[in-house]
N, C-alpha and C positions, 0 to 999 in steps of 0.2 A: 299073228301076234299083234296086239295093239300097243301103240306107243302112247305114253302119257306125256303131254307137253310139260316142259320144265317151267316151274313157277318160282318166283322169288318170294320166299317166306319171311323176308326181313320186314320188320315193322318200320314203316315210314313215320317220321316225326310229324305229329299232328300240330297244327298251329295252336299256340297257346292263347287262351282267352284271358283277358284281363278280369280281375275280380270285380264284382258288382259294387255299387255304391255302398250298400250297407255292410258288405264284407270288408271293404277297405276302412270304413269308419270304425268298425268294432273289432278289427283284427289286432294281432299282437304287435305289429309294426306300426309305429306312429311316425308321422312326419312333423317337421317344424311348422308347417302350415296348420295342422290340427292343434298343435300346442298353442300357437298364436291366436287362433280362433277361439279356443277354449278360454284362454286368459283374457282376451279382449271382451268377449260377450258374457263370460261367467264371473269375472272379477272386476274389471274396469267399468263396464257398462252399468252394473247395479250401483256402484259408488257414484258414478256421474248422475244417474237418475235420482239418487237420494240428495245429492248436492243441488241439483237443478230442479228440485221438487216444484211442480206446477200447481200448487194448491191442494195436494192430496193430504199431506201431513202438516203443512204450514199454511198460514193464512194466504189466501189469494189476494192479488193486488186489486182486482176489480170489486170483488164482493166482500173482502175482509174475513171470509170464513174458510174453514178447512173441512174437507169431506170426512176424513178418517183420523182426526187428531187424537181420539181416544185410543186408537190402536197403534199409535206411532212407536211406542216403546217396544211392543211385541214385534212389530214389523222390522224395526232396526235390529233387534236381537236375532230374528230369523234370517235376515240378510247377512249378518255377521257370521252366524253359524254355518250358513250354506257357502259363504266365501271361504271360510276356514276348511270345510269339508272338501270343496272342490280343489283348493290349493294342496291339501294333503294327498288327494288322488293324483293330481298332476305331477307331484314330486315323487310319490312312491309307486304309482301305477299298480296299486294293489286294491282291487275292488272287494267289497264285503257287503253282506246283506244290511248291516247297520249303516254303512255309508250310503248305500242305495236308498235306504229308508229316509235318511236325512235329506238327501237331494230330491227325492220324490215329494216329500212333505213340503219342502221349500218351493218346489214348482207348483204344487197344488194350492199352496197358501197364496 
């Protein structure tokens, strides 16, 4: 008669892997660092860029000309709409295709 060696059939705990970068960025759990980054570069930085305009929409100090003065109104309107859309998303954390279209259009503009 053959004897079968006794084996341990218990499942050993596998080491957990941390989620990758993209999974952490687009996961349901948000960290305060993500919120600070989004607010800093999505709300504050565009306002600072508009205020410190280096000759794009306002006249340059050296040449006295502006490059895109004709489009200033539309650009400011687009920046304001995107800041409002991003603020809405940061507060509610509810994504929608309409909100994504606004932010995508602002990024492409």
